[in-house]
C-alpha atoms as one frame of an Amber mdcrd trajectory, in Angstrom:
protein
   0.000   0.000   0.000   1.359   3.417  -0.850   1.860   6.253   1.616  -1.320
   8.167   0.549  -3.444   5.020   0.955  -2.114   4.407   4.460  -2.745   8.030
   5.401  -6.348   7.835   4.175  -6.886   4.536   5.996  -5.572   5.956   9.267
  -7.692   9.120   8.902 -10.776   6.967   8.354 -10.035   4.807  11.389  -9.551
   7.876  13.551 -12.920   9.299  12.443 -14.913   6.141  13.264 -15.072   6.565
  17.062 -16.400  10.115  16.670 -19.121   8.930  14.308 -20.237   6.135  16.640
 -20.551   8.546  19.571 -22.780  10.999  17.728 -26.133  11.273  19.539 -25.399
   8.157  21.562 -27.801   7.529  24.427 -26.695   6.108  27.743 -27.278   2.417
  28.372 -29.790   3.253  31.106 -31.870   5.376  28.712 -31.845   2.631  26.095
 -32.760  -0.111  28.591 -35.560   1.944  30.148 -37.001   2.755  26.739 -36.888
  -0.881  25.598 -38.489  -2.103  28.844 -41.286   0.487  28.588 -41.780  -0.306
  24.905 -42.041  -4.041  25.604 -44.549  -3.404  28.392 -46.700  -1.135  26.219
 -46.726  -3.713  23.406 -47.426  -6.702  25.652 -49.523  -9.347  23.950 -48.860
  -7.992  20.457 -45.629  -9.970  19.909 -43.340 -12.409  21.688 -40.541 -11.172
  23.947 -37.779 -11.751  21.386 -39.615  -9.856  18.657 -40.552  -7.050  21.053
 -36.979  -6.705  22.324 -35.565  -6.610  18.807 -38.101  -4.122  17.456 -38.034
  -1.851  20.521 -34.219  -1.786  20.342 -34.507  -0.816  16.690 -36.863   2.047
  17.585 -34.547   3.520  20.220 -31.641   3.270  17.762 -33.669   5.235  15.192
 -34.621   7.830  17.817 -30.951   8.178  18.762 -30.297   9.242  15.170 -32.818
  12.098  15.518 -32.171  13.347  19.062 -29.335  14.044  21.429 -29.661  12.508
  24.884 -30.963  15.753  26.405 -33.390  16.462  23.556 -34.794  12.948  23.837
 -35.233  13.164  27.612 -36.934  16.564  27.348 -39.272  15.485  24.535 -40.101
  12.170  26.196 -40.870  13.905  29.493 -43.052  16.474  27.758 -44.841  13.726
  25.846 -45.540  11.727  29.010 -46.667  14.651  31.157 -48.547  16.819  28.668
 -51.898  15.374  29.742 -51.503  16.141  33.438 -54.565  18.005  34.685 -54.589
  21.673  35.664 -51.458  23.588  36.515 -49.321  20.446  36.699 -49.510  19.941
  32.933 -49.593  23.622  32.003 -45.850  23.844  31.506 -46.003  21.051  28.938
 -49.079  22.432  27.141 -48.355  26.153  27.004 -44.645  26.391  26.148 -44.176
  26.478  22.359 -40.640  25.071  22.580 -41.967  22.095  24.516 -44.812  21.691
  22.024 -42.364  21.763  19.107 -40.189  19.157  20.836 -43.216  16.952  21.478
 -44.358  17.293  17.851 -40.878  16.334  16.619 -40.846  13.429  19.110 -44.211
  12.135  17.849 -43.148  12.338  14.192 -39.748  10.732  14.832 -41.415   8.049
  16.924 -43.946   7.254  14.161 -41.172   7.069  11.560 -39.074   4.813  13.818
 -42.057   2.518  14.442 -42.704   2.288  10.695 -39.013   1.713   9.891 -38.746
  -1.019  12.539 -42.040  -2.608  11.463 -43.793  -2.076  14.748 -47.590  -2.276
  14.720
């Protein structure tokens, strides 16, 4: 291999770790999501299928969100229906609404891509 080829190969290998860390969620976030996903889809598929498809969904969501964006959007999505003042923060803030809308769309696309029902 010539010197230019080796240089390009080394540059590519050095770039790989940075690419794999982009928008990477913590293990705890991934496990919690998969467990909640399996529980919400109970009875629709067996445990192996549910684990595989729910893992696929969280991987797709990790492509669309950073860890913080995902946590904020997921929290807003879960608590937006709280009654009275408790849910007001999640209903009235336009930034939160935009994050929830993006979360819903990304979630629907991930479900479709991963062939979830």
